[in-house]
C-alpha positions in Angstrom: -76.2 -19.6 22.9 -79.7 -18.3 22.2 -79.6 -15.0 20.0 -79.7 -11.8 22.1 -83.1 -10.2 22.6 -82.8 -6.4 22.5 -85.2 -3.6 21.5 -88.0 -6.2 21.4 -86.4 -8.4 18.8 -83.8 -11.2 18.4 -80.4 -10.4 17.0 -77.9 -12.6 15.3 -75.3 -12.2 18.2 -75.1 -13.6 21.7 -74.6 -12.0 24.9 -71.1 -13.5 25.2 -70.1 -12.0 21.7 -69.1 -8.6 23.1 -65.7 -9.7 24.9 -63.4 -9.3 21.7 -65.1 -6.3 20.1 -65.6 -4.7 23.5 -62.0 -5.2 24.5 -60.8 -3.8 21.3 -62.9 -0.6 21.6 -61.9 -0.4 25.3 -58.3 -0.2 24.2 -59.1 2.4 21.5 -61.0 4.5 24.0 -58.5 4.3 26.7 -55.7 5.5 24.3 -58.0 8.2 23.1 -58.9 9.4 26.6 -55.4 9.5 27.7 -54.3 11.5 24.6 -57.1 13.9 25.1 -56.4 14.2 28.8 -52.7 14.9 28.0 -53.7 17.5 25.4 -56.0 19.1 27.7 -53.4 19.2 30.7 -50.6 20.6 28.4 -52.6 23.5 26.9 -54.8 24.4 30.0 -54.8 28.1 30.3 -54.0 28.6 26.7 -57.7 28.7 25.4 -57.8 32.4 24.9 -57.6 32.2 21.3 -60.5 33.0 19.0 -62.8 30.2 19.4 -60.9 28.8 22.4 -63.9 28.9 24.7 -65.7 26.3 22.5 -62.6 24.3 22.4 -62.2 24.2 26.1 -65.9 23.1 26.6 -65.6 20.4 23.8 -62.5 18.8 25.2 -63.9 18.9 28.8 -67.0 17.4 27.8 -65.2 14.8 25.6 -63.2 13.7 28.6 -66.3 13.3 30.7 -68.0 11.4 27.9 -65.3 9.1 27.3 -65.0 8.3 30.9 -68.5 7.3 31.0 -68.0 5.1 27.7 -65.0 3.5 29.1 -66.9 2.5 32.3 -69.8 1.1 30.2 -67.4 -0.9 28.2 -65.5 -2.3 31.1 -68.9 -3.4 32.6 -70.1 -4.7 29.1 -66.7 -6.9 28.6 -66.9 -8.2 32.1 -70.4 -9.2 32.1 -70.1 -10.9 28.5 -67.1 -12.9 29.8 -69.4 -14.7 32.4 -71.1 -18.1 32.1 -70.8 -20.4 29.0 -72.3 -20.6 25.7 -75.4 -22.6 27.0 -75.7 -21.0 30.3 -76.5 -17.1 29.8 -77.7 -16.7 33.3 -74.7 -14.8 34.5 -75.2 -12.5 31.6 -78.8 -11.5 32.4 -77.9 -7.9 33.2 -76.1 -7.4 29.8 -79.0 -5.9 28.0 -79.3 -3.0 30.6 -75.6 -2.2 30.0 -76.2 -2.4 26.3 -78.9 0.1 26.6 -76.8 2.5 28.7 -74.0 2.1 26.0 -76.5 2.8 23.1 -77.7 5.9 25.0 -74.1 7.2 25.1 -74.0 7.3 21.4 -76.5 10.2 21.3 -74.2 12.7 23.1 -71.1 11.2 21.3 -72.9 11.9 18.0 -73.6 15.5 19.1 -70.1 16.0 20.2 -68.8 14.6 16.8 -70.9 17.1 15.1 -69.9 20.0 17.3 -66.3 19.2 16.8 -66.7 18.9 13.1 -68.3 22.4 13.0 -65.5 23.7 15.2 -62.7 22.4 13.0 -64.5 23.7 9.8 -64.7 27.3 11.3 -62.0 29.5 9.6 -62.2 32.0 12.3 -60.5 29.6 14.8 -56.9 30.6 15.3 -55.9 28.3 18.1 -52.6 26.4 18.3 -52.2 23.9 15.4 -51.5 21.0 17.8 -54.8 21.3 19.4 -56.6 21.7 16.1 -55.0 18.5 14.8 -55.9 16.8 18.0 -59.5 17.8 17.6 -59.6 16.8 14.0 -58.2 13.3 14.9 -61.0 13.1 17.7 -63.7 13.9 15.2 -62.4 11.3 12.7 -62.3 8.7 15.3 -65.7 9.5 16.6 -67.2 9.2 13.1 -65.4 6.0 12.3 -66.7 4.3 15.5 -70.1 5.5 14.9 -70.0 4.2 11.2 -68.6 0.8 12.3 -71.3 0.5 15.0 -74.0 1.0 12.3 -72.4 -1.5 10.1 -72.2 -4.0 12.8 -75.8 -3.4 13.7 -76.7 -4.1 10.0 -74.7 -7.3 10.0 -76.3 -8.8 13.1 -79.7 -7.7 12.3 -82.0 -10.6 12.0 -85.0 -10.0 9.6 -87.1 -12.6 11.4 -86.2 -11.4 14.9 -89.1 -9.1 15.3 -92.1 -11.4 14.8 -94.9 -11.3 17.4 -95.0 -13.8 20.1 -96.9 -17.0 19.1 -98.2 -19.3 21.9 -100.2 -22.4 21.4 -103.1 -22.5 23.7 -103.1 -25.5 26.1 -106.1 -27.1 24.2 -104.6 -26.8 20.9 -102.7 -29.9 19.7 -99.0 -29.5 19.1 -99.4 -30.7 15.5 -100.8 -27.4 14.4 -104.0 -28.6 12.9 -106.1 -25.7 13.8 -106.8 -23.3 10.9 -105.4 -20.2 12.9 -102.2 -21.9 14.0 -101.8 -23.5 10.6 -102.2 -20.2 8.8 -99.6 -18.6 11.2 -97.1 -21.4 10.5 -97.4 -21.0 6.8 -97.1 -17.2 7.1 -93.8 -17.6 9.2 -92.4 -20.2 6.9 -93.1 -18.0 3.9 -91.4 -15.0 5.7 -88.4 -17.0 6.4 -88.3 -18.4 2.7 -88.6 -14.7 1.5 -85.8 -13.5 3.5 -83.3 -16.2 2.4 -84.6 -15.6 -1.3 -83.7 -11.9 -0.9 -80.3 -12.8 0.4 -79.5 -15.0 -2.6 -80.8 -12.5 -5.1 -78.7 -9.9 -3.5 -75.7 -12.1 -3.9 -76.5 -13.0 -7.4 -77.3 -9.4 -8.5 -74.7 -9.4 -11.1 -76.1 -12.1 -13.2 -79.0 -12.0 -15.6 -82.2 -13.7 -13.9 -84.8 -15.6 -15.6 -87.4 -18.1 -14.8 -84.9 -21.0 -14.1 -83.1 -18.7 -11.7 -86.2 -17.6 -9.9 -87.1 -21.3 -9.4 -83.7 -22.1 -8.2 -83.7 -19.2 -5.8 -86.9 -20.3 -4.1 -85.8 -24.0 -4.1 -82.4 -22.9 -2.4 -84.1 -20.6 -0.1 -86.4 -23.4 1.3 -83.4 -25.4 1.8 -81.6 -22.9 3.8 -84.7 -22.3 5.7 -85.4 -26.0 6.5 -81.7 -26.2 7.7 -81.5 -23.2 10.0 -84.9 -23.3 11.2 -84.5 -25.7 14.2 -81.5 -24.3 16.1 -80.9 -21.0 17.9 -77.2 -20.7 17.3 -75.5 -17.5 16.3 -72.5 -17.4 13.8 -69.9 -17.3 16.7 -71.5 -20.4 18.2 -70.8 -22.2 14.9 -67.3 -21.1 14.9 -66.6 -22.1 18.4 -68.3 -25.5 17.6 -66.1 -26.0 14.5 -63.0 -25.3 16.7 -64.1 -27.7 19.2 -64.9 -30.3 16.7 -61.4 -29.9 15.1 -59.6 -30.3 18.2 -61.7 -33.3 19.4 -61.1 -34.8 16.0 -57.3 -34.4 16.2 -57.2 -35.9 19.7 -59.2 -39.0 18.3 -56.7 -39.3 15.3 -53.7 -39.3 17.7 -55.3 -42.3 19.6 -54.3 -45.9 18.4 -57.2 -47.3 16.6 -58.4 -49.9 14.0 -57.9 -48.9 10.5 -61.1 -46.9 9.3 -61.0 -48.1 5.7 -61.2 -51.6 4.2 -59.0 -52.4 1.3 -60.9 -54.1 -1.3 -58.0 -54.7 -3.8 -57.0 -58.3 -4.0 -54.4 -60.0 -6.2 -57.3 -61.7 -8.1 -58.7 -58.3 -9.1 -59.1 -57.6 -12.9 -56.5 -55.3 -14.6 -59.2 -52.6 -14.8 -59.7 -52.9 -11.0 -55.9 -52.5 -10.3 -55.1 -49.6 -7.9 -51.9 -48.7 -9.6 -53.5 -48.7 -13.2 -56.4 -46.6 -12.1 -54.0 -44.2 -10.4 -52.1 -43.8 -13.5 -55.2 -43.3 -15.6 -56.7 -40.8 -13.1 -53.4 -38.7 -13.1 -53.7 -38.7 -17.0 -57.5 -37.7 -17.1 -57.1 -35.1 -14.3 -55.2 -32.9 -16.8 -58.4 -32.9 -18.9 -60.7 -32.2 -15.9 -58.3 -29.3 -14.8 -58.2 -27.9 -18.3 -62.0 -27.6 -18.4 -61.5 -24.7 -16.0 -59.6 -22.7 -18.8 -57.5 -19.6 -18.2 -58.4 -19.1 -14.5 -56.9 -22.5 -13.5 -53.9 -21.9 -15.9 -53.2 -18.3 -14.3 -53.7 -19.8 -10.9 -51.1 -22.5 -11.4 -48.8 -20.3 -13.3 -49.2 -16.7 -11.9 -46.2 -15.1 -13.2 -45.9 -16.5 -16.6 -49.5 -17.5 -17.7 -50.7 -14.1 -19.0 -47.7 -13.6 -21.1 -48.0 -17.0 -22.7 -51.7 -16.8 -23.3 -51.5 -13.2 -24.7 -48.7 -14.4 -27.0 -50.8 -17.3 -28.3 -54.1 -15.5 -28.4 -54.3 -15.2 -32.1 -52.9 -18.6 -33.0 -55.0 -21.7 -33.8 -58.3 -19.8 -33.2 -61.2 -22.1 -33.6 -63.9 -21.4 -36.1 -67.4 -20.5 -35.0 -68.6 -23.9 -35.7 -66.2 -25.5 -33.3 -66.9 -23.4 -30.2 -70.1 -22.1 -28.4 -70.1 -19.5 -25.8 -67.9 -16.5 -25.2 -64.1 -16.9 -25.2 -62.8 -13.4 -25.6 -59.1 -13.1 -26.7 -59.1 -17.0 -27.0 -57.7 -17.2 -23.6 -59.9 -20.2 -22.6 -59.1 -22.3 -25.5 -55.5 -21.2 -25.3 -55.2 -22.5 -21.7 -56.8 -25.9 -22.6 -54.2 -26.4 -25.3 -51.3 -25.7 -23.0 -52.7 -27.8 -20.1 -53.5 -30.8 -22.2 -50.8 -30.7 -24.7 -53.2 -31.4 -27.4 -53.4 -29.9 -30.8 -56.4 -27.9 -32.2 -57.3 -30.6 -34.6 -57.9 -33.0 -31.6 -60.9 -31.1 -30.4 -64.3 -32.0 -31.7 -66.3 -29.6 -29.6 -65.8 -26.9 -27.1 -68.6 -25.1 -25.2 -68.0 -22.2 -22.8 -71.9 -21.5 -22.6 -72.6 -21.1 -19.0 -76.1 -20.7 -17.3 -77.8 -22.3 -14.5 -78.0 -26.1 -15.0 -75.9 -25.5 -18.2 -72.2 -25.9 -17.7 -69.2 -25.7 -20.1 -67.5 -28.9 -21.3 -65.2 -29.9 -24.3 -64.9 -33.1 -26.3 -61.4 -34.1 -27.6 -59.5 -37.0 -29.0 -56.8 -38.4 -26.5 -54.4 -40.2 -28.8 -52.1 -41.4 -26.0 -54.9 -43.4 -24.3 -56.9 -43.9 -27.6 -60.1 -42.4 -26.0 -62.8 -39.8 -26.8 -62.7 -37.6 -23.7 -65.6 -35.5 -22.5 -64.3 -33.1 -20.0 -66.8 -31.1 -17.8 -66.0 -28.0 -16.0 -66.5 -27.7 -12.2 -67.8 -24.7 -10.3 -66.5 -21.4 -11.5 -69.4 -18.9 -11.5 -72.5 -17.9 -9.6 -74.7 -19.9 -12.1 -72.5 -23.0 -11.3 -73.1 -22.3 -7.5 -76.8 -22.2 -8.0 -76.6 -25.6 -9.7 -74.7 -27.0 -6.8 -77.3 -25.7 -4.3 -80.3 -27.0 -6.0 -79.9 -30.0 -3.9 -83.4 -31.4 -4.1 -83.7 -35.1 -5.1 -85.4 -36.4 -8.2 -85.9 -39.8 -9.7 -83.5 -41.0 -12.4 -85.2 -43.4 -14.8 -82.9 -46.2 -16.4 -84.5 -48.9 -18.4 -81.9 -51.5 -17.7 -81.5 -50.9 -13.9 -84.0 -52.9 -11.8 -84.2 -50.5 -9.0 -84.1 -46.8 -10.0 -83.0 -44.2 -7.4 -82.5 -40.6 -6.3 -80.2 -38.2 -7.7 -79.1 -34.6 -7.1 -81.6 -32.4 -9.0 -79.3 -29.5 -10.2 -76.4 -31.8 -11.2 -78.8 -34.0 -13.0 -80.3 -31.1 -15.0 -76.7 -30.2 -16.0 -76.0 -33.6 -17.2 -79.2 -33.7 -19.1 -78.1 -30.5 -20.9 -74.7 -32.1 -21.9 -76.5 -35.4 -22.9 -78.8 -33.5 -25.2 -75.9 -31.7 -26.8 -73.7 -34.9 -27.2 -76.6 -36.9 -28.8 -79.0 -34.6 -30.5 -76.2 -32.4 -31.9 -74.4 -35.5 -33.1 -71.2 -34.6 -31.3 -70.4 -38.1 -30.3 -71.3 -39.4 -33.7 -68.9 -37.1 -35.2 -66.1 -38.2 -32.7 -66.7 -41.8 -33.3 -66.7 -41.2 -37.1 -63.3 -39.6 -36.9 -61.9 -42.4 -34.3 -64.4 -45.5 -34.4 -61.9 -47.7 -32.5 -61.6 -45.3 -29.5 -63.3 -45.7 -26.1 -65.3 -43.0 -24.5 -64.1 -41.6 -21.2 -66.0 -39.0 -19.2 -64.1 -36.8 -16.7 -64.8 -33.9 -14.3 -63.8 -32.2 -11.1 -66.2 -31.0 -8.3 -69.5 -30.2 -9.9 -67.9 -31.4 -13.2 -67.3 -34.8 -11.5 -70.8 -35.2 -10.3 -72.1 -34.2 -13.7 -69.7 -36.6 -15.5 -70.9 -39.4 -13.3 -74.6 -38.8 -14.0 -73.8 -38.3 -17.7 -71.9 -41.6 -17.7 -75.0 -43.4 -16.2 -77.1 -41.9 -19.0 -74.6 -43.0 -21.7 -74.0 -46.4 -20.2 -76.6 -48.3 -22.2 -75.3 -46.7 -25.6 -71.7 -47.2 -24.8 -71.2 -50.2 -22.6 -67.3 -49.7 -22.5 -67.2 -46.2 -21.3 -65.3 -45.1 -18.2 -65.8 -42.2 -16.0 -63.3 -40.6 -13.6 -64.8 -38.3 -11.0 -62.4 -36.1 -9.2 -63.6 -34.8 -5.9 -67.4 -35.1 -6.8 -70.1 -34.0 -4.2 -71.0 -36.4 -1.7 -74.8 -36.1 -2.0 -75.0 -37.3 -5.6 -76.5 -40.9 -6.0 -78.9 -43.2 -3.9 -77.3 -46.3 -2.7 -78.7 -48.6 -5.7 -77.3 -46.1 -8.3 -74.0 -45.8 -6.3 -73.6 -49.6 -6.4 -74.5 -49.8 -10.1 -71.9 -47.3 -11.1 -69.1 -49.3 -9.4 -68.6 -51.1 -12.7 -67.6 -48.0 -14.8 -66.9 -45.0 -12.5 -64.0 -44.3 -10.4 -64.1 -41.4 -7.9 -60.7 -39.9 -6.5 -61.0 -38.1 -3.2 -58.0 -36.3 -1.5 -57.5 -36.1 2.2 -60.4 -34.4 4.1 -62.1 -32.9 1.1 -65.2 -31.1 2.3 -67.1 -31.4 -0.9 -66.8 -35.2 -1.1 -68.7 -35.3 2.3 -71.1 -32.6 1.6 -74.7 -34.1 1.7 -77.8 -32.8 3.5 -77.5 -35.9 6.0 -73.9 -35.1 6.8 -74.8 -31.4 7.1 -77.6 -32.4 9.5 -75.1 -34.5 11.5 -72.6 -31.8 11.6 -75.2 -29.4 12.9 -76.1 -31.8 15.7 -72.5 -32.4 16.5 -71.9 -28.7 16.8 -75.0 -28.3 19.1 -73.8 -31.0 21.4 -70.2 -30.0 21.7 -71.1 -26.3 22.2 -73.9 -26.8 24.5 -71.9 -29.0 26.8 -68.6 -27.2 26.9 -67.9 -25.7 30.2 -65.7 -22.8 29.0 -66.6 -19.2 28.0 -66.9 -18.7 24.2 -64.0 -16.0 24.0 -61.6 -18.7 25.6 -62.6 -21.2 23.1 -62.2 -18.8 20.2 -58.9 -17.3 21.4 -57.3 -20.8 22.1 -58.8 -22.2 18.8 -57.2 -19.4 16.7 -53.8 -20.1 18.4 -54.2 -23.8 17.7 -55.1 -23.3 14.1 -52.2 -20.8 13.5 -49.4 -22.1 15.5 -50.4 -25.7 16.3 -49.6 -27.5 19.5 -51.6 -30.0 21.4 -55.3 -29.8 21.3 -57.0 -28.2 24.3 -58.8 -30.5 26.6 -62.0 -28.5 27.2 -64.0 -30.1 30.0 -67.6 -30.9 29.1 -70.8 -32.2 30.6 -70.3 -35.3 28.4 -67.2 -36.4 30.5 -68.0 -39.4 32.6 -71.3 -40.2 31.1 -71.8 -43.8 29.8 -72.5 -44.6 26.1 -76.2 -45.1 26.5 -76.5 -41.8 28.2 -74.8 -40.0 25.4 -77.6 -40.9 23.1 -80.0 -38.7 25.1 -79.9 -34.9 24.7 -79.0 -32.8 27.7 -81.0 -29.8 28.7 -78.5 -27.3 27.3 -78.8 -29.1 23.9 -82.7 -28.9 24.0 -82.2 -25.2 24.7 -80.2 -24.7 21.5 -82.6 -26.8 19.5 -85.8 -25.2 20.5 -86.1 -21.4 19.6 -87.3 -18.9 22.0 -89.0 -16.7 19.5 -92.0 -17.9 17.6 -90.6 -16.8 14.1 -88.1 -19.9 14.6 -89.8 -22.4 16.7 -93.0 -22.1 14.5 -90.9 -23.3 11.5 -90.7 -26.8 12.8 -93.3 -28.7 14.9 -90.9 -30.6 17.1 -87.1 -30.4 17.7 -85.0 -32.5 15.5 -82.5 -33.7 18.0 -83.6 -37.4 17.9 -86.0 -37.2 14.8 -85.4 -39.5 11.7 -83.5 -37.9 8.8 -85.2 -35.4 6.8 -83.2 -35.8 3.7 -82.6 -39.2 1.9 -78.9 -40.4 1.9 -77.1 -39.8 -1.2 -73.5 -41.2 -1.9 -70.4 -40.8 -3.9 -70.4 -42.6 -7.3 -68.5 -45.7 -8.3 -65.5 -47.2 -6.7 -63.6 -44.8 -4.5 -59.8 -44.1 -4.3 -58.9 -42.2 -1.3 -55.6 -40.4 -1.5 -54.0 -39.3 1.9 -50.9 -37.5 2.8 -48.1 -39.4 4.7 -46.4 -37.9 7.8 -46.9 -34.3 6.6 -47.0 -31.2 8.7 -50.7 -30.2 9.2 -50.1 -26.5 8.8 -46.8 -25.8 7.2 -46.3 -26.1 3.4 -44.0 -28.8 2.3 -42.5 -29.4 -1.2 -41.8 -33.1 -0.4 -45.3 -34.2 0.8 -45.7 -37.9 0.2 -49.0 -39.4 -0.7 -50.6 -42.9 -0.3 -53.8 -44.2 -2.0 -56.2 -47.0 -1.2 -59.5 -48.3 -2.2 -62.3 -47.1 0.1 -66.0 -47.2 0.6 -68.8 -44.7 1.0 -69.1 -45.1 4.8 -65.7 -43.3 5.2 -67.2 -40.2 3.9 -70.4 -40.3 6.0 -69.2 -37.5 8.4 -67.8 -34.0 7.6 -64.1 -33.7 9.0 -63.1 -30.4 10.3 -59.5 -29.4 9.1 -57.7 -26.5 7.7 -57.2 -28.5 4.7 -60.9 -29.4 4.2 -61.0 -26.8 1.4 -57.5 -26.9 0.0 -57.8 -30.8 -0.5 -60.6 -30.1 -2.9 -58.7 -27.7 -5.3 -57.9 -29.3 -8.7 -54.1 -28.4 -8.5 -53.9 -30.3 -5.2 -55.7 -33.2 -6.6 -53.5 -33.3 -9.8 -50.4 -32.8 -7.7 -51.2 -35.9 -5.4 -52.0 -38.1 -8.5 -48.9 -37.1 -10.3 -46.8 -37.9 -7.1 -48.4 -41.3 -6.9 -48.0 -41.9 -10.6 -44.3 -41.1 -10.6 -43.7 -43.0 -7.5 -45.3 -46.2 -9.1 -43.1 -45.5 -12.2 -39.9 -45.2 -10.3 -40.7 -48.5 -8.3 -41.2 -50.2 -11.6 -38.0 -48.9 -13.0 -36.2 -50.0 -10.0 -37.8 -53.6 -10.1 -36.7 -53.7 -13.7 -33.1 -52.9 -13.1 -33.0 -55.3 -10.1 -34.2 -58.3 -12.1 -32.5 -57.3 -15.5 -30.4 -60.4 -16.5 -28.1 -58.2 -18.6 -27.2 -56.4 -15.3 -25.8 -59.5 -13.7 
């Protein structure tokens, strides 16, 4: 629902968000009140000890104060339970109850101070049980007060206090007047500064230079644009994701036509064969995973990794000319050796240097496949996250491509950095001098997969036979023309419902609209959605059939926004609705469509439990196309399906299954066995 307006400003919390925290505090207060009441009743008439008069007054006042607080909390919880997310009308009296509850904090604070003074007075000689009870009361009071302050800080909206701005009736809505244009600029600048401060705070532990400052501003504008045209609070988004997940599960359980088109045919070339590509992908995923260094090795071998790495830390130490960047105790290099199974002499260059737009990579000789492998690391640091979030588009100029296209700015700059290292520093020349007959293969996972793809495009003219394997690359990477161009030499591997492979600005805009639509038109209170959703995510069962205003509407009517949707897309406070000139519900896309690189292999689980871990998960793989990844799927596995160990496990399972099938066929048709 629209954010709660209290004390003359908007807060990042809704009037229906007080049910669960209010019920929890109500339970604590009831137990507390009963305990104090019992303590007072048991020791009534025994307050003649030194300091007992003050104690008697303190307990009696606390009992009365807690009774008022309990009544206020009951009213708060009851009113907050009324209505729905998009219908706050039944909750219009909630601000008055909140004001009452806030006023009760003043006597509670005074009583907490009085109790602390009484407890610290050494002249008090009352019964120890009473003293311990008062100590517990004082501690509980201060804990609640502190958590209330923390909660207020969390839901504080820096833009919520902007002065009201109304356009005069004679002024055009396009904000062409100098006064309204200046105000629009000021509000946008304020929103950008707020996001920039948040990003700087999150990245306070890294050294910040000009590149970081430019990235902070660019990312802040991205977030400002994305969140500027809706009036949703965080709990609304959580409820929307829960509803979308259950709606998605209901749709998946219904019989339907296959979503994906298999493009493999018997006449395909050997390089296009799915089984061959899966075997190659399983092999090269080891290199992509190894690029993460010791964090990945420790993550996949939590009990023995540190002992093994510590035992090998002084062996095969590379010289300074072989390695750039920091690798204290040789842990990164030791992990790479163990994961890939290569020898030190097989490595041409290793870089652990990491800054924004500059990510680690290594170049090694793969004698098994007769390839020179360039492996690019994925996201593992704050600098990498900033590179990911620098999602503006820029042109990529290619001499041999008729129609140049757009690419992800941050990832392209990272690819440019590695390109300069490989070419200008002569790293690839050195590698081909050692193994001139080897082919060039570029691999990477996540951010590394996107960087590897753009790097492959840059190197394609110089190395026409190169291949690239991008594992779980970001979805918003290449324009359609470039994506089609890369189908000849790039293979992308996506597992399940991987979020990152579907992550692009148009997809995020689509997700926002889906959340607004399903939240605005659900006829259940938010607390019911959250409670039933948590039960469903943890324990499973059948998806809830929440009634909505969308039920019974024909398809043409579904394309038109309902009044509830409009109320969530147009902000009530000027600091928000001044950011955008018109609501975006039916406006054209603000961001260009970018796609996954190359041909796409989609790996899916077969008949596995959605929530319980299983050691015998079976996978299936198929050729897919970019339209399958044009929408973000909500699932508990949307994050885990992206993890490198899950990708490697799935590919190894498919590769081993294919190898066992081949051996079975060989034995079946072996003439000597007859």
